[in-house]
RODO-2510 file (C-alpha; in nm, 4 decimals, decimal comma):
residues 509
     n   res          X          Y          Z
     1     m     0,0000     0,0000     0,0000
     2     s     0,1332     0,3417    -0,0926
     3     a     0,1157     0,6033     0,1818
     4     a     0,1160     0,8706    -0,0896
     5     s    -0,2269     0,7472    -0,2077
     6     l    -0,4020     0,8874     0,1014
     7     q    -0,6204     1,1887     0,0257
     8     v    -0,7894     1,3992     0,2940
     9     y    -1,0296     1,6903     0,2782
    10     n    -0,8424     2,0033     0,3823
    11     s    -1,0783     2,2558     0,5429
    12     l    -0,8275     2,5283     0,4589
    13     t    -0,8400     2,4751     0,0813
    14     r    -1,1917     2,3261     0,0815
    15     k    -1,0876     2,0296    -0,1328
    16     k    -0,9342     1,6846    -0,1110
    17     e    -0,5578     1,6796    -0,1296
    18     v    -0,2935     1,4086    -0,1359
    19     f    -0,1479     1,3866     0,2119
    20     e     0,2244     1,4547     0,2104
    21     p     0,3980     1,5368     0,5407
    22     y     0,6552     1,8125     0,5762
    23     k     0,9300     1,5698     0,6783
    24     y     0,8588     1,2154     0,5634
    25     p     0,8181     0,9717     0,7398
    26     y     0,7425     1,1940     1,0409
    27     v     0,3928     1,3329     1,0936
    28     g     0,2939     1,5942     1,3505
    29     m    -0,0742     1,6036     1,4456
    30     y    -0,2345     1,8423     1,6950
    31     v    -0,5954     1,7926     1,8072
    32     c    -0,7831     2,0233     2,0433
    33     g    -0,8634     1,8283     2,3578
    34     p    -1,1279     1,8765     2,6283
    35     t    -1,1886     2,1581     2,8713
    36     v    -1,1976     1,9622     3,1966
    37     s    -1,4491     2,1782     3,3817
    38     g    -1,7075     1,9010     3,3603
    39     e    -1,7726     1,5508     3,2364
    40     s    -1,7282     1,4687     2,8666
    41     h    -2,0483     1,4150     2,6694
    42     l    -2,1604     1,2425     2,3503
    43     g    -2,0516     1,5369     2,1354
    44     h    -1,6949     1,4952     2,2625
    45     a    -1,6894     1,1292     2,1651
    46     r    -1,6930     1,1982     1,7927
    47     p    -1,3727     1,4044     1,7500
    48     f    -1,1700     1,1859     1,9829
    49     i    -1,2792     0,8625     1,8112
    50     t    -1,2388     1,0243     1,4682
    51     f    -0,8823     1,1334     1,5321
    52     d    -0,7987     0,8049     1,7000
    53     i    -0,8813     0,6454     1,3634
    54     v    -0,6653     0,9041     1,1827
    55     y    -0,3788     0,8283     1,4235
    56     r    -0,4140     0,4520     1,3811
    57     y    -0,4355     0,4716     1,0021
    58     l    -0,1342     0,6982     0,9656
    59     m     0,0710     0,4581     1,1754
    60     h    -0,0547     0,1685     0,9640
    61     l     0,0717     0,3513     0,6551
    62     g     0,4166     0,3544     0,8114
    63     y     0,4360     0,7122     0,9338
    64     k     0,6044     0,7945     1,2626
    65     v     0,3300     1,0029     1,4210
    66     r     0,3612     1,2476     1,7089
    67     y     0,0035     1,2995     1,8214
    68     v    -0,0428     1,5973     2,0550
    69     r    -0,3819     1,6461     2,2228
    70     n    -0,4081     1,9155     2,4880
    71     i    -0,5997     1,9437     2,8130
    72     t    -0,7560     2,2859     2,8761
    73     d    -0,7367     2,3044     3,2518
    74     a    -0,7486     2,6800     3,3070
    75     g    -1,1110     2,7167     3,2027
    76     h    -1,0630     3,0348     3,0056
    77     f    -1,3087     3,0874     2,7230
    78     e    -1,3584     3,3726     2,4856
    79     e    -1,6004     3,2615     2,2198
    80     e    -1,8068     3,4436     1,9641
    81     g    -2,1055     3,5872     2,1444
    82     r    -1,9771     3,4951     2,4871
    83     a    -1,7787     3,6922     2,7428
    84     a    -1,4565     3,5621     2,8939
    85     e    -1,5342     3,3188     3,1714
    86     d    -1,3302     3,0974     3,3993
    87     k    -1,5456     2,7860     3,3896
    88     i    -1,3134     2,5833     3,6077
    89     s    -1,3107     2,8422     3,8860
    90     s    -1,6896     2,8731     3,8683
    91     k    -1,7423     2,4960     3,8780
    92     a    -1,4890     2,4539     4,1580
    93     v    -1,6893     2,6929     4,3750
    94     l    -2,0110     2,5014     4,2993
    95     e    -1,8546     2,1643     4,3797
    96     k    -1,6584     2,3002     4,6772
    97     l    -1,3287     2,1765     4,5372
    98     e    -0,9922     2,3359     4,4702
    99     p    -0,9662     2,4235     4,0973
   100     m    -0,6866     2,1704     4,0376
   101     e    -0,8827     1,9106     4,2362
   102     l    -1,1747     1,9662     4,0004
   103     v    -0,9420     1,9489     3,6998
   104     q    -0,7975     1,6173     3,8177
   105     k    -1,1438     1,4734     3,8804
   106     y    -1,2684     1,5438     3,5288
   107     t    -0,9361     1,4613     3,3626
   108     n    -0,9546     1,1177     3,5256
   109     m    -1,3130     1,0745     3,4029
   110     y    -1,2098     1,1803     3,0532
   111     h    -0,9214     0,9306     3,0456
   112     w    -1,1548     0,6590     3,1721
   113     a    -1,3993     0,7299     2,8885
   114     m    -1,1204     0,7222     2,6292
   115     q    -1,0145     0,3800     2,7596
   116     q    -1,3712     0,2535     2,7332
   117     f    -1,3736     0,3599     2,3682
   118     n    -1,0393     0,1812     2,3170
   119     n    -0,8791     0,5070     2,2015
   120     l    -0,5011     0,5028     2,1942
   121     p    -0,3423     0,7646     2,4216
   122     p    -0,1754     1,0555     2,2388
   123     s     0,2025     1,0816     2,2200
   124     i     0,1943     1,3983     2,4329
   125     e    -0,0928     1,5407     2,6372
   126     p     0,0135     1,8898     2,7505
   127     t    -0,1945     2,1083     2,9798
   128     a    -0,2661     2,4784     2,9472
   129     t    -0,1574     2,5498     3,3055
   130     g     0,1694     2,3689     3,2454
   131     h     0,2589     2,6065     2,9610
   132     i     0,1841     2,9530     3,0963
   133     v     0,5460     3,0599     3,0372
   134     e     0,5297     2,9633     2,6686
   135     q     0,2016     3,1489     2,6262
   136     i     0,3394     3,4649     2,7886
   137     e     0,6490     3,4532     2,5654
   138     m     0,4307     3,4203     2,2571
   139     i     0,2160     3,7167     2,3659
   140     k     0,5284     3,9276     2,4250
   141     k     0,6421     3,8482     2,0696
   142     i     0,3033     3,9467     1,9228
   143     i     0,3104     4,2792     2,1133
   144     a     0,6703     4,3487     2,0080
   145     d     0,5777     4,2967     1,6432
   146     g     0,2911     4,5434     1,6712
   147     f    -0,0021     4,3031     1,6406
   148     a    -0,1319     4,3218     1,9969
   149     y    -0,1915     4,5944     2,2540
   150     e    -0,2299     4,6116     2,6310
   151     v    -0,5205     4,7878     2,8034
   152     n    -0,5675     4,7933     3,1818
   153     g    -0,3715     4,4706     3,2324
   154     s    -0,5387     4,2817     2,9462
   155     v    -0,3811     4,2139     2,6058
   156     y    -0,5773     4,1965     2,2808
   157     f    -0,4819     4,0746     1,9346
   158     d    -0,5240     4,3464     1,6703
   159     v    -0,7170     4,1594     1,4013
   160     a    -0,7428     4,4542     1,1591
   161     k    -0,3687     4,5254     1,1790
   162     y    -0,2906     4,1574     1,1256
   163     h    -0,5211     4,1360     0,8247
   164     e    -0,3734     4,4519     0,6707
   165     v    -0,0226     4,3011     0,6762
   166     f    -0,0755     3,9286     0,6326
   167     a    -0,3501     3,9249     0,3692
   168     a    -0,0862     4,0303     0,1184
   169     q     0,1201     3,7267     0,2266
   170     g    -0,1655     3,4860     0,1602
   171     l    -0,2696     3,4546     0,5265
   172     p    -0,5782     3,6776     0,5646
   173     y    -0,7885     3,6633     0,8778
   174     g    -1,0867     3,4464     0,7829
   175     m    -0,8956     3,2171     0,5459
   176     l    -1,0048     2,9004     0,7302
   177     s    -1,3655     2,9837     0,8157
   178     g    -1,4411     3,1935     0,5087
   179     r    -1,5462     3,4885     0,7268
   180     n    -1,5202     3,8393     0,5875
   181     l    -1,3360     4,0752     0,8239
   182     d    -1,5443     4,3816     0,7341
   183     e    -1,8612     4,1898     0,8162
   184     l    -1,7081     4,0647     1,1406
   185     l    -1,6232     4,4182     1,2463
   186     e    -1,9852     4,5197     1,1914
   187     t    -2,1677     4,2140     1,3279
   188     t    -1,9620     4,0965     1,6266
   189     r    -2,1712     4,1314     1,9429
   190     e    -2,0787     4,3791     2,2100
   191     l    -1,9554     4,1948     2,5197
   192     d    -1,8498     4,2990     2,8661
   193     g    -1,5114     4,4668     2,8421
   194     q    -1,5454     4,5359     2,4673
   195     e    -1,4816     4,9047     2,5323
   196     e    -1,1168     4,8096     2,5918
   197     k    -1,0786     4,6810     2,2362
   198     r    -0,9885     4,8847     1,9311
   199     n    -1,2212     4,6675     1,7215
   200     k    -1,5008     4,4330     1,8172
   201     a    -1,3329     4,1426     1,6319
   202     d    -1,0140     4,1667     1,8415
   203     f    -0,9667     3,8748     2,0819
   204     a    -0,7986     3,8382     2,4195
   205     l    -0,4488     3,6982     2,4488
   206     w    -0,4328     3,7753     2,8225
   207     k    -0,7036     3,8872     3,0628
   208     k    -0,6555     4,0812     3,3815
   209     a    -0,7849     3,8738     3,6731
   210     p    -1,0609     4,0406     3,8746
   211     p    -1,0378     4,0016     4,2546
   212     e    -1,2739     3,7028     4,2617
   213     h    -1,0820     3,5114     3,9944
   214     i    -0,9162     3,2074     4,1583
   215     m    -0,6757     3,0933     3,8851
   216     r    -0,4205     3,3665     3,8106
   217     w    -0,0583     3,3998     3,7093
   218     a     0,2012     3,6778     3,7177
   219     s     0,2804     3,8392     3,3839
   220     p     0,4433     4,1576     3,2469
   221     w     0,0912     4,3052     3,2386
   222     g    -0,0064     4,2117     3,5934
   223     e    -0,1817     3,9101     3,7404
   224     g    -0,4193     3,7423     3,5007
   225     f    -0,4837     3,4384     3,2877
   226     p    -0,4329     3,3522     2,9203
   227     g    -0,7033     3,3741     2,6560
   228     w    -0,8490     3,0575     2,5102
   229     h    -0,6769     3,0533     2,1702
   230     i    -0,3161     3,1182     2,2695
   231     e    -0,2654     2,7881     2,4522
   232     c    -0,2971     2,5737     2,1381
   233     s    -0,0621     2,7980     1,9389
   234     a     0,1967     2,7777     2,2166
   235     m     0,1751     2,4034     2,2766
   236     s     0,1606     2,2994     1,9115
   237     k     0,4707     2,5075     1,8407
   238     k     0,6601     2,3649     2,1374
   239     y     0,5972     2,0004     2,0547
   240     l     0,5513     2,0032     1,6756
   241     g     0,7494     2,3068     1,5602
   242     e     0,6521     2,6180     1,3683
   243     q     0,4982     2,4093     1,0914
   244     f     0,3342     2,0707     1,1311
   245     d     0,1143     1,8452     0,9233
   246     i    -0,2362     1,8070     1,0678
   247     h    -0,4506     2,0193     1,2961
   248     g    -0,7768     1,8532     1,3938
   249     g    -1,0910     1,9233     1,5893
   250     g    -1,4654     1,9601     1,5674
   251     m    -1,6216     2,1787     1,3017
   252     d    -1,7434     2,4140     1,5755
   253     l    -1,3799     2,5111     1,6442
   254     q    -1,3118     2,6477     1,2953
   255     f    -1,4192     2,9908     1,4123
   256     p    -1,3056     3,1598     1,6170
   257     h    -1,0597     2,9181     1,7785
   258     h    -0,8691     2,7778     1,4826
   259     e    -0,8909     3,1034     1,2873
   260     c    -0,7253     3,2833     1,5786
   261     e    -0,4610     3,0128     1,6097
   262     i    -0,3571     3,0671     1,2483
   263     a    -0,3226     3,4422     1,3020
   264     q    -0,1275     3,4184     1,6291
   265     s     0,1047     3,1529     1,4934
   266     a     0,1716     3,3403     1,1698
   267     v     0,2961     3,6410     1,3672
   268     c     0,5185     3,4288     1,5918
   269     n     0,6434     3,1898     1,3225
   270     h     0,7832     3,4402     1,0737
   271     g     0,4773     3,4495     0,8501
   272     k     0,4388     3,0720     0,8241
   273     l     0,1128     2,8804     0,8231
   274     n     0,1245     2,6583     1,1311
   275     a    -0,0616     2,3516     0,9988
   276     r    -0,0781     2,2372     0,6404
   277     f    -0,3885     2,0160     0,6652
   278     w    -0,6916     2,1161     0,8726
   279     l    -0,9309     1,8272     0,9405
   280     h    -1,2698     1,8870     1,1028
   281     n    -1,5342     1,6354     1,2005
   282     n    -1,9004     1,7340     1,1770
   283     m    -2,1414     1,7558     1,4680
   284     i    -2,3676     1,5060     1,6429
   285     t    -2,7365     1,5929     1,6667
   286     i    -2,9901     1,4342     1,9022
   287     n    -3,3131     1,3267     1,7334
   288     g    -3,2501     1,5900     1,4667
   289     r    -3,1763     1,8754     1,7101
   290     k    -2,8480     2,0402     1,7929
   291     m    -2,7133     1,9238     2,1267
   292     g    -2,7305     2,1959     2,3905
   293     k    -2,8240     2,2697     2,7490
   294     s    -3,1248     2,4735     2,6365
   295     y    -3,2712     2,1608     2,4741
   296     n    -3,1949     1,9451     2,7806
   297     n    -3,0376     1,6879     2,5497
   298     v    -2,6709     1,6865     2,6510
   299     i    -2,5891     1,3226     2,7257
   300     k    -2,2823     1,2653     2,9409
   301     l    -2,0718     0,9618     2,8544
   302     s    -2,1368     0,7994     3,1930
   303     e    -2,5114     0,8448     3,1293
   304     l    -2,4714     0,6934     2,7837
   305     f    -2,2894     0,3873     2,9206
   306     s    -2,5358     0,3414     3,2095
   307     g    -2,8582     0,4378     3,0284
   308     s    -2,9448     0,6860     3,3043
   309     h    -3,0315     0,9870     3,0823
   310     h    -3,4033     1,0553     3,0297
   311     l    -3,3658     1,0379     2,6511
   312     l    -3,2184     0,6863     2,6628
   313     t    -3,4219     0,3662     2,6607
   314     q    -3,1221     0,1481     2,7526
   315     a    -2,7509     0,1522     2,8300
   316     y    -2,5125     0,1546     2,5332
   317     h    -2,1739    -0,0112     2,5414
   318     p    -1,8735     0,2060     2,4445
   319     m    -1,8010    -0,0268     2,1509
   320     t    -2,1552     0,0254     2,0222
   321     v    -2,1001     0,4025     2,0315
   322     r    -1,7634     0,3676     1,8580
   323     f    -1,9169     0,1492     1,5869
   324     f    -2,2096     0,3907     1,5484
   325     i    -1,9711     0,6823     1,4907
   326     l    -1,7659     0,4878     1,2341
   327     q    -2,0797     0,4062     1,0334
   328     t    -2,0991     0,7680     0,9131
   329     h    -1,8274     0,9624     0,7306
   330     y    -1,6579     1,1967     0,9750
   331     r    -1,7496     1,5098     0,7742
   332     s    -2,1216     1,4277     0,7679
   333     t    -2,3695     1,5185     1,0392
   334     l    -2,4446     1,2216     1,2637
   335     d    -2,7899     1,2022     1,4202
   336     f    -2,8162     1,0136     1,7464
   337     s    -3,1329     0,8285     1,8426
   338     n    -3,2151     0,5163     2,0404
   339     e    -3,3243     0,3451     1,7200
   340     a    -2,9943     0,4267     1,5483
   341     l    -2,7885     0,3027     1,8449
   342     q    -2,9910    -0,0176     1,8715
   343     a    -2,9436    -0,0826     1,4996
   344     a    -2,5687    -0,0223     1,5397
   345     e    -2,5611    -0,2629     1,8339
   346     k    -2,7223    -0,5398     1,6261
   347     g    -2,5036    -0,4678     1,3247
   348     m    -2,1825    -0,4740     1,5244
   349     k    -2,2782    -0,8016     1,6921
   350     r    -2,3484    -0,9605     1,3535
   351     l    -2,0196    -0,8357     1,2099
   352     l    -1,8074    -0,9414     1,5073
   353     e    -1,9658    -1,2867     1,5257
   354     a    -1,8785    -1,3462     1,1590
   355     y    -1,5302    -1,2056     1,2183
   356     q    -1,4787    -1,4367     1,5192
   357     y    -1,5650    -1,7383     1,3027
   358     l    -1,3372    -1,6138     1,0245
   359     k    -1,0435    -1,5801     1,2662
   360     n    -1,0681    -1,9494     1,3553
   361     m    -1,1293    -2,0735     1,0007
   362     s    -0,8680    -2,3222     0,8837
   363     l    -0,6752    -2,2475     0,5641
   364     t    -0,5771    -2,6112     0,5136
   365     a    -0,9285    -2,7065     0,4041
   366     n    -0,8998    -2,4918     0,0895
   367     a    -0,7533    -2,5936    -0,2408
   368     n    -0,5132    -2,3519    -0,4082
   369     a    -0,7632    -2,2692    -0,6822
   370     a    -1,1071    -2,1226    -0,6122
   371     a    -1,4047    -2,3457    -0,6856
   372     d    -1,6206    -2,0367    -0,7430
   373     n    -1,4235    -1,7818    -0,9441
   374     a    -1,6976    -1,5193    -0,9400
   375     l    -1,7326    -1,5342    -0,5602
   376     d    -1,3553    -1,5379    -0,5160
   377     s    -1,3227    -1,2266    -0,7334
   378     k    -1,6017    -1,0517    -0,5433
   379     v    -1,4317    -1,1167    -0,2096
   380     q    -1,0995    -0,9876    -0,3419
   381     q    -1,2620    -0,6663    -0,4672
   382     l    -1,4448    -0,6057    -0,1397
   383     v    -1,1280    -0,6588     0,0626
   384     q    -0,9257    -0,4362    -0,1692
   385     g    -1,1914    -0,1701    -0,1160
   386     f    -1,0971    -0,1356     0,2528
   387     a    -0,7761     0,0524     0,1760
   388     e    -0,9264     0,2344    -0,1227
   389     s    -1,2059     0,3734     0,0965
   390     m    -0,9728     0,4767     0,3761
   391     n    -0,7425     0,6472     0,1281
   392     d    -1,0441     0,8428     0,0022
   393     d    -1,0692     1,0849     0,2953
   394     l    -1,0812     0,8157     0,5640
   395     n    -1,4206     0,6771     0,4654
   396     t    -1,4844     0,4335     0,7507
   397     a    -1,8520     0,4073     0,6501
   398     k    -1,7618     0,2585     0,3114
   399     v    -1,5199     0,0116     0,4718
   400     l    -1,7959    -0,1103     0,7033
   401     a    -2,0345    -0,1358     0,4065
   402     n    -1,7851    -0,3671     0,2349
   403     m    -1,7492    -0,5730     0,5524
   404     f    -2,1259    -0,6199     0,5704
   405     e    -2,1222    -0,7518     0,2139
   406     l    -1,8649    -1,0077     0,3283
   407     v    -2,0636    -1,1198     0,6337
   408     p    -2,3193    -1,3342     0,4377
   409     i    -2,0299    -1,5033     0,2572
   410     i    -1,8521    -1,5862     0,5839
   411     n    -2,1788    -1,7054     0,7397
   412     g    -2,2562    -1,9067     0,4268
   413     i    -1,9296    -2,0974     0,4688
   414     k    -1,9983    -2,1364     0,8404
   415     d    -2,3475    -2,2794     0,7793
   416     g    -2,2367    -2,5025     0,4919
   417     h    -2,4335    -2,3156     0,2238
   418     i    -2,1074    -2,2132     0,0582
   419     a    -1,8360    -2,4741     0,0079
   420     m    -1,5134    -2,4303     0,2041
   421     n    -1,3130    -2,4447    -0,1184
   422     a    -1,5252    -2,1797    -0,2913
   423     l    -1,2489    -1,9310    -0,2093
   424     a    -0,8842    -1,9844    -0,2951
   425     s    -0,6571    -2,0259     0,0054
   426     n    -0,4710    -1,7022    -0,0696
   427     t    -0,8054    -1,5149    -0,0939
   428     l    -0,9200    -1,6560     0,2391
   429     q    -0,5866    -1,5696     0,3970
   430     q    -0,6074    -1,2137     0,2645
   431     l    -0,9640    -1,1857     0,3965
   432     q    -0,8535    -1,3005     0,7422
   433     q    -0,5545    -1,0664     0,7501
   434     q    -0,7388    -0,7570     0,6257
   435     m    -1,0405    -0,8105     0,8496
   436     h    -0,8072    -0,8399     1,1484
   437     l    -0,6160    -0,5294     1,0390
   438     f    -0,9229    -0,3113     0,9907
   439     v    -1,1575    -0,4440     1,2598
   440     e    -0,9046    -0,4512     1,5428
   441     t    -0,5940    -0,2501     1,4548
   442     i    -0,7365     0,0434     1,2574
   443     f    -1,0999     0,0625     1,3755
   444     g    -1,0135    -0,0444     1,7310
   445     l    -1,3290    -0,2548     1,7659
   446     q    -1,3458    -0,5218     2,0353
   447     p    -1,6073    -0,7840     2,1185
   448     i    -1,8311    -0,6324     2,3834
   449     s    -1,7275    -0,9062     2,6243
   450     a    -1,3631    -0,8108     2,5769
   451     a    -1,3929    -0,4325     2,5607
   452     g    -1,3067    -0,2042     2,8502
   453     n    -1,0470    -0,2660     3,1135
   454     n    -0,9508    -0,6257     3,0290
   455     d    -0,7852    -0,5086     2,7011
   456     g    -0,9094    -0,8138     2,5073
   457     k    -0,7577    -1,0643     2,7511
   458     l    -1,0813    -1,2673     2,7542
   459     d    -1,0274    -1,3461     2,3852
   460     g    -0,6823    -1,4792     2,4634
   461     v    -0,8066    -1,6957     2,7515
   462     l    -1,0846    -1,8409     2,5356
   463     d    -0,8422    -1,9148     2,2524
   464     i    -0,6251    -2,1095     2,4971
   465     l    -0,9253    -2,3072     2,6255
   466     i    -1,0435    -2,3805     2,2717
   467     d    -0,6963    -2,5077     2,1778
   468     l    -0,6857    -2,7281     2,4893
   469     r    -1,0264    -2,8678     2,3996
   470     k    -0,9119    -2,9426     2,0437
   471     q    -0,6084    -3,1261     2,1788
   472     a    -0,8270    -3,3247     2,4163
   473     k    -1,0589    -3,4272     2,1325
   474     a    -0,7620    -3,5203     1,9139
   475     n    -0,6372    -3,7413     2,1998
   476     k    -0,9902    -3,8885     2,2348
   477     d    -1,0083    -3,7398     2,5831
   478     y    -1,3758    -3,6571     2,5470
   479     a    -1,4304    -3,6162     2,9205
   480     t    -1,1907    -3,3171     2,9324
   481     s    -1,3389    -3,1774     2,6093
   482     d    -1,6923    -3,1916     2,7524
   483     t    -1,5799    -3,0456     3,0852
   484     i    -1,4318    -2,7388     2,9126
   485     r    -1,7473    -2,6894     2,7041
   486     k    -1,9869    -2,7301     2,9989
   487     s    -1,7768    -2,5113     3,2288
   488     l    -1,7827    -2,2281     2,9744
   489     e    -2,1582    -2,2667     2,9250
   490     a    -2,2030    -2,2354     3,3011
   491     v    -2,0501    -1,8866     3,2902
   492     g    -2,2459    -1,7814     2,9787
   493     i    -2,0072    -1,8678     2,6944
   494     q    -2,1346    -2,1075     2,4280
   495     l    -1,8878    -2,2865     2,1978
   496     k    -1,9891    -2,3710     1,8411
   497     d    -1,8097    -2,6413     1,6419
   498     a    -1,8143    -2,6122     1,2622
   499     k    -1,7903    -2,8910     1,0045
   500     d    -1,4287    -2,8048     0,9250
   501     g    -1,3262    -2,8515     1,2871
   502     t    -1,2995    -2,4827     1,3791
   503     t    -1,4643    -2,3485     1,6918
   504     s    -1,6200    -2,0087     1,7579
   505     y    -1,7978    -1,8784     2,0662
   506     t    -2,0928    -1,6620     2,1609
   507     i    -2,1426    -1,4638     2,4815
   508     l    -2,4914    -1,5450     2,6084
   509     n    -2,6975    -1,2565     2,7506
***
């Protein structure tokens, strides 16, 4: 497989482009992580699962990936239409915890949820509070170059001045989101403290801490705290350099967060664009509505896994949620409903049961030549389509569609409706290898019985028991063979012997 064949949709250029890293075979990828002022919810699951797939696939292609995903633990927000707010300080007061105690609590819950989803940990997970020095140094540079100004202990980025200089260099403000600066200057809402700004579109790099503000740091401009956008510019530069390959996040971060990152970084990095490829996943809706507190439809991950939210009719396993997300292309809107999750649950079970049988299928039963050339060719094309679909902007939905076309063929062999020698041995071997690669290694799917904290160890134990049972049967030690089978049935695991001598298992509910 050629790594150069991968194409991704670049939000910056608004088209698919062949992915080529700055310094082959090294790839730098920065993804905006969570603000740990509260528990992660369903909307957070999509970007972190999406970019886990990106990470896994890039490594499969042979790239040496440094994946940086930050933790926003200072709670500072300055969003369009919203005043600066220290969410962590506010939540700490409500929960009667120290701010860093609150941060640790929700960071632990976030890491727990990522483990349930079988997401690989990033290479580096820096925190905003751990990089205050780097953020201050970056702000000092922006001021020195004339693109920021200090007012009453707060520092603001001069968007109009930046645009005037950098638009001529091909880096206008609005290049990522498609926003027009003149319109922004006229339509941006007036917020508290806006009278300090030269223009309404200017954004805070540093905010003076009012007396009640708990989290504060010393700076050349007095005690305060950094703005929201500067942390990602500072941390991506420190760990990935002035220019890196991929910047990822949810589509809701395009503006203002990522737009501001580009501007800040361009000033500090000698007029360079910080990230070459910008990848954004689309949003999750709930029963056709945007997820939001006003709709009372924000589903926390713990509620999703336990079924305790009022909109849920049952609990959903993390693997079901992961599978559900992979069924839709990452740039398409994904609508959550109980019916959709239940359908995903059934579909995943059907796929993984067929895959489990395929894993144990013996190659020795097949002749070298296929008895059914048309079926053999169809299987080869479907398997070849895995990589082709992933190379076409990481289309996990199309890969799963191909897998579901293979399921009836696998089940047909299992049930004896399709002859074992219908497929050539090399075709069957390729099917086994590619299903293993994509189901487990790239998609990170696990049988529900094996998902979570046991890291798939149950599969390994069962494989050992199945092998011991096969040996017992081969030695005509039927008493031991029956004991293993009955003992497993007693704990809810049913073994199934096929005509070719292979054994699969089912977890009984």
